[in-house]
C-alpha positions as CSV (number, residue, x, y, z in Angstrom):
1,M,7.6,6.3,-53.7
2,N,8.9,6.0,-50.2
3,K,7.9,9.6,-49.5
4,S,4.3,8.8,-50.6
5,L,4.2,5.7,-48.4
6,N,5.5,7.7,-45.4
7,E,2.9,10.4,-45.9
8,K,0.1,7.7,-46.1
9,L,1.5,6.0,-43.0
10,I,1.5,9.3,-41.1
11,D,-2.1,10.0,-42.2
12,L,-3.1,6.6,-41.1
13,I,-1.5,7.0,-37.7
14,N,-3.1,10.4,-37.3
15,D,-6.6,9.0,-38.2
16,I,-6.1,6.2,-35.6
17,A,-4.9,8.6,-33.0
18,E,-7.9,10.9,-33.5
19,N,-10.3,7.9,-33.2
20,V,-8.6,6.7,-30.1
21,F,-8.8,10.3,-28.8
22,L,-12.6,10.3,-29.2
23,V,-13.0,6.8,-27.8
24,Q,-11.1,7.7,-24.7
25,F,-13.2,10.8,-24.3
26,V,-16.5,8.8,-24.6
27,I,-15.3,6.1,-22.2
28,S,-14.0,8.6,-19.7
29,T,-17.3,10.6,-19.8
30,I,-19.4,7.5,-19.3
31,G,-17.1,6.3,-16.5
32,L,-17.4,9.6,-14.8
33,V,-21.2,9.7,-15.1
34,I,-21.4,6.2,-13.5
35,N,-18.7,6.9,-10.9
36,V,-20.2,10.0,-9.4
37,P,-23.5,8.5,-8.1
38,H,-21.5,5.5,-7.0
39,L,-19.4,7.8,-4.9
40,L,-22.4,9.6,-3.5
41,I,-23.9,6.3,-2.4
42,L,-20.7,5.3,-0.7
43,L,-20.6,8.6,1.2
44,H,-23.8,7.9,3.1
45,N,-23.3,7.3,6.8
46,S,-24.9,3.9,6.5
47,M,-22.2,2.8,4.1
48,R,-19.1,4.1,6.0
49,T,-19.0,1.2,8.4
50,S,-16.0,-0.8,7.3
51,S,-12.4,-0.4,6.0
52,T,-13.4,-2.0,2.7
53,N,-16.1,0.6,2.1
54,S,-13.7,3.3,3.1
55,I,-11.2,2.1,0.5
56,M,-14.0,1.9,-2.1
57,I,-14.6,5.6,-1.4
58,G,-11.0,6.3,-2.0
59,V,-11.0,4.3,-5.2
60,A,-14.1,6.2,-6.4
61,I,-12.5,9.6,-5.5
62,C,-9.3,8.7,-7.3
63,D,-11.1,7.5,-10.4
64,S,-13.3,10.6,-10.5
65,I,-10.3,12.9,-10.5
66,T,-8.5,10.8,-13.1
67,L,-11.5,10.6,-15.4
68,S,-12.3,14.3,-14.9
69,Q,-8.7,15.2,-16.0
70,N,-9.0,12.8,-19.0
71,V,-12.3,14.5,-20.1
72,Y,-10.8,18.0,-19.5
73,D,-7.7,17.1,-21.5
74,R,-9.7,15.7,-24.4
75,V,-12.1,18.6,-24.5
76,Q,-9.2,21.1,-24.5
77,G,-7.2,19.2,-27.0
78,Y,-10.0,18.4,-29.4
79,W,-12.4,21.3,-29.4
80,F,-10.5,24.3,-28.2
81,Y,-6.9,23.7,-29.2
82,G,-7.2,20.8,-31.6
83,S,-6.9,22.8,-34.8
84,P,-4.7,25.8,-35.7
85,N,-6.3,29.1,-34.9
86,S,-4.4,32.3,-35.7
87,C,-6.7,34.3,-33.3
88,M,-5.9,32.2,-30.3
89,N,-2.6,31.7,-28.4
90,Q,-2.5,28.0,-28.1
91,N,0.6,28.1,-25.9
92,N,-0.7,30.6,-23.4
93,Y,0.5,30.3,-19.8
94,W,-2.7,29.2,-18.1
95,H,-3.5,26.6,-20.6
96,M,0.0,25.0,-20.5
97,Y,0.1,25.3,-16.7
98,S,-3.3,23.6,-16.4
99,L,-2.1,20.7,-18.6
100,L,1.0,20.3,-16.4
101,I,-1.1,20.3,-13.2
102,G,-3.6,17.9,-14.8
103,D,-1.0,15.5,-15.9
104,F,0.5,15.5,-12.3
105,L,-2.9,14.9,-10.6
106,Q,-3.7,12.2,-13.1
107,T,-0.5,10.2,-12.4
108,V,-1.0,10.7,-8.6
109,F,-4.5,9.4,-8.4
110,E,-4.4,6.8,-11.1
111,R,-1.4,5.1,-9.4
112,A,-3.1,5.4,-6.0
113,S,-6.3,3.9,-7.4
114,F,-4.5,0.8,-8.7
115,W,-2.9,0.1,-5.3
116,L,-6.1,0.8,-3.4
117,G,-7.8,-1.9,-5.5
118,A,-5.0,-4.3,-4.6
119,F,-5.2,-3.5,-0.9
120,L,-9.0,-3.8,-1.0
121,A,-8.6,-7.4,-2.2
122,L,-6.0,-8.1,0.5
123,I,-8.0,-6.7,3.4
124,R,-11.1,-8.4,2.1
125,L,-9.2,-11.7,2.0
126,V,-7.9,-11.3,5.6
127,I,-11.3,-10.4,6.9
128,M,-12.9,-13.4,5.2
129,K,-10.2,-15.8,6.5
130,K,-10.7,-14.5,10.0
131,A,-14.5,-14.5,9.9
132,G,-16.1,-14.5,13.3
133,T,-13.4,-12.3,14.9
134,T,-13.2,-8.5,15.1
135,L,-10.1,-7.1,13.4
136,K,-8.6,-3.7,13.6
137,I,-8.2,-3.5,9.9
138,S,-11.9,-3.8,9.4
139,E,-12.5,-0.4,11.0
140,P,-13.3,2.5,8.7
141,L,-10.4,4.6,10.1
142,Y,-7.9,2.0,8.9
143,G,-9.2,2.4,5.3
144,Y,-9.0,6.2,5.5
145,L,-5.4,6.0,6.8
146,L,-4.5,3.6,4.0
147,I,-6.0,6.0,1.4
148,L,-4.0,8.9,2.9
149,F,-0.7,6.9,2.9
150,L,-1.0,5.7,-0.7
151,V,-2.0,9.0,-2.1
152,C,0.9,10.7,-0.2
153,L,3.3,8.1,-1.5
154,S,2.0,8.4,-5.1
155,F,2.2,12.2,-4.7
156,A,5.8,12.1,-3.6
157,H,6.7,9.8,-6.6
158,S,5.0,12.1,-9.1
159,L,6.6,15.2,-7.5
160,Y,10.0,13.7,-7.9
161,F,9.7,14.0,-11.7
162,N,7.3,16.9,-12.2
163,R,9.1,19.3,-9.8
164,G,11.7,19.8,-12.5
165,Y,9.2,21.5,-14.9
166,S,8.6,25.2,-15.2
167,M,7.0,27.4,-17.8
168,A,9.4,29.2,-20.1
169,Q,8.7,31.6,-22.9
170,W,9.9,30.4,-26.3
171,D,8.1,32.9,-28.5
172,T,5.8,36.0,-28.6
173,W,2.3,35.5,-30.0
174,K,0.5,38.2,-31.9
175,P,-3.0,37.9,-33.4
176,E,-3.5,38.3,-37.1
177,E,-4.8,41.5,-38.5
178,T,-8.1,39.9,-39.3
179,C,-8.7,38.9,-35.6
180,T,-11.1,41.1,-33.7
181,G,-11.3,41.9,-30.0
182,Y,-7.6,42.7,-29.5
183,P,-6.1,46.2,-29.0
184,A,-3.5,47.6,-31.4
185,N,-0.1,46.0,-31.2
186,Y,-1.3,43.3,-28.8
187,S,1.0,40.5,-27.9
188,E,1.4,37.9,-25.2
189,P,4.1,35.2,-24.4
190,A,3.9,31.7,-25.9
191,V,5.3,29.3,-23.3
192,T,6.3,25.7,-23.1
193,R,7.4,23.3,-20.5
194,D,11.0,23.6,-19.6
195,F,12.8,20.9,-17.5
196,A,15.6,22.0,-15.1
197,G,18.2,19.3,-14.6
198,N,19.0,16.0,-16.1
199,E,15.6,15.1,-17.5
200,I,16.7,11.8,-19.1
201,L,18.2,10.4,-15.9
202,I,15.2,11.5,-13.7
203,L,12.7,10.2,-16.3
204,K,14.4,6.8,-16.4
205,R,14.3,6.5,-12.6
206,Y,10.7,7.6,-12.6
207,L,9.6,5.2,-15.4
208,M,11.5,2.3,-13.7
209,I,9.6,2.8,-10.4
210,N,6.3,3.4,-12.1
211,G,6.8,0.3,-14.3
212,V,7.6,-1.8,-11.2
213,S,4.5,-0.4,-9.5
214,R,2.1,-1.2,-12.3
215,I,3.6,-4.7,-12.8
216,L,3.4,-5.5,-9.1
217,V,-0.3,-4.5,-9.1
218,S,-1.0,-6.6,-12.2
219,V,0.7,-9.6,-10.4
220,F,-0.6,-9.2,-6.9
221,Y,-4.2,-8.4,-7.7
222,P,-5.0,-11.6,-9.7
223,V,-3.3,-13.7,-7.0
224,L,-5.2,-12.1,-4.2
225,T,-8.4,-12.4,-6.3
226,I,-8.0,-16.1,-6.8
227,M,-7.3,-16.6,-3.1
228,L,-10.3,-14.5,-2.2
229,I,-12.6,-16.4,-4.6
230,F,-11.5,-19.7,-3.1
231,V,-12.2,-18.4,0.4
232,I,-15.7,-17.2,-0.6
233,R,-16.5,-20.5,-2.3
234,K,-15.3,-22.4,0.7
235,S,-17.5,-20.3,3.0
236,T,-20.6,-21.1,0.9
237,K,-19.9,-24.8,1.3
238,S,-18.9,-24.9,4.9
239,K,-21.7,-22.8,6.4
240,A,-25.4,-23.1,6.2
241,L,-26.4,-20.2,4.0
242,D,-29.8,-19.3,2.6
243,S,-30.2,-18.9,-1.1
244,R,-30.0,-15.1,-0.9
245,N,-26.6,-15.1,0.8
246,Y,-25.4,-17.9,-1.4
247,E,-26.2,-16.0,-4.6
248,E,-24.8,-12.8,-3.1
249,R,-21.4,-14.3,-2.4
250,H,-21.3,-15.8,-5.9
251,R,-22.1,-12.3,-7.4
252,T,-19.2,-11.0,-5.2
253,C,-16.9,-13.6,-6.8
254,R,-17.9,-12.6,-10.3
255,L,-17.5,-8.9,-9.5
256,I,-14.0,-9.4,-8.0
257,L,-13.0,-11.5,-11.0
258,V,-14.2,-8.8,-13.5
259,M,-12.3,-6.1,-11.5
260,S,-9.2,-8.2,-11.5
261,I,-9.3,-8.6,-15.3
262,F,-9.7,-4.9,-15.9
263,Y,-7.0,-4.0,-13.4
264,V,-4.5,-6.3,-15.2
265,I,-5.5,-4.9,-18.6
266,A,-5.1,-1.3,-17.3
267,S,-1.8,-1.8,-15.4
268,A,0.2,-4.6,-17.0
269,P,0.6,-3.2,-20.6
270,A,1.4,0.3,-19.3
271,G,4.0,-1.1,-16.9
272,F,5.6,-3.1,-19.7
273,L,5.7,-0.1,-22.1
274,E,7.3,2.1,-19.4
275,Y,10.1,-0.5,-19.1
276,V,10.5,-0.4,-22.9
277,A,10.7,3.4,-22.8
278,L,13.7,3.1,-20.5
279,F,15.7,1.7,-23.5
280,V,14.6,4.3,-26.0
281,T,14.9,7.5,-23.9
């Protein structure tokens, strides 16, 4: 009886995982299609005039890389390597190595994107509060330097954990006799990720820092957003604005609020789960 229930539970979990897999693929594909033209617009010379626009370019680039990796991973895992195939080495070197590089790039640019969003709100807030004065942080170069700094910092953090991985052969793969296109007695190595060193200790440190990073973003971003919305609303009341500028600033408030909600949804649960993982690894 218990065995039957366990098998049903496993089947249910596999069905849910497969549906989530497809949903993530669809959402990532749509996000990538929308993000690419957005990035192309931001890259126009007329748009590269302020640090906030520079940071938005950085966010768009980071998101494009993250979404591309998500799409690639889902395509590989679902259509090419999702089901057993005796005529294909599903643990070949280049496939496993591409997954390792993809995971590394995804963590680097996803983390950088979160922090760029938070700094975008912070810089926008400072510029709005100092309206009428020219600030150094409003120059495009400042935005590019901030992008470089955060990407390098995120790169170093991801490298701290991923540098321990290497590809190690664990078996030798041979095609079945029914497989065509292979020479006689053909074989190739089947590899897997191998971690050199104390993986548990390094993983715990990595997860702790990553969890703190996500939680800080999920706390700072809403606070900065609320402060920025108050400043924008105050500016609409204290200055004589035409209806077009008035409506534009209110649209900005709504956009910032929506971004804040999605940033919290994306970062807070993952940060919490990474802290939970510290106690089970």
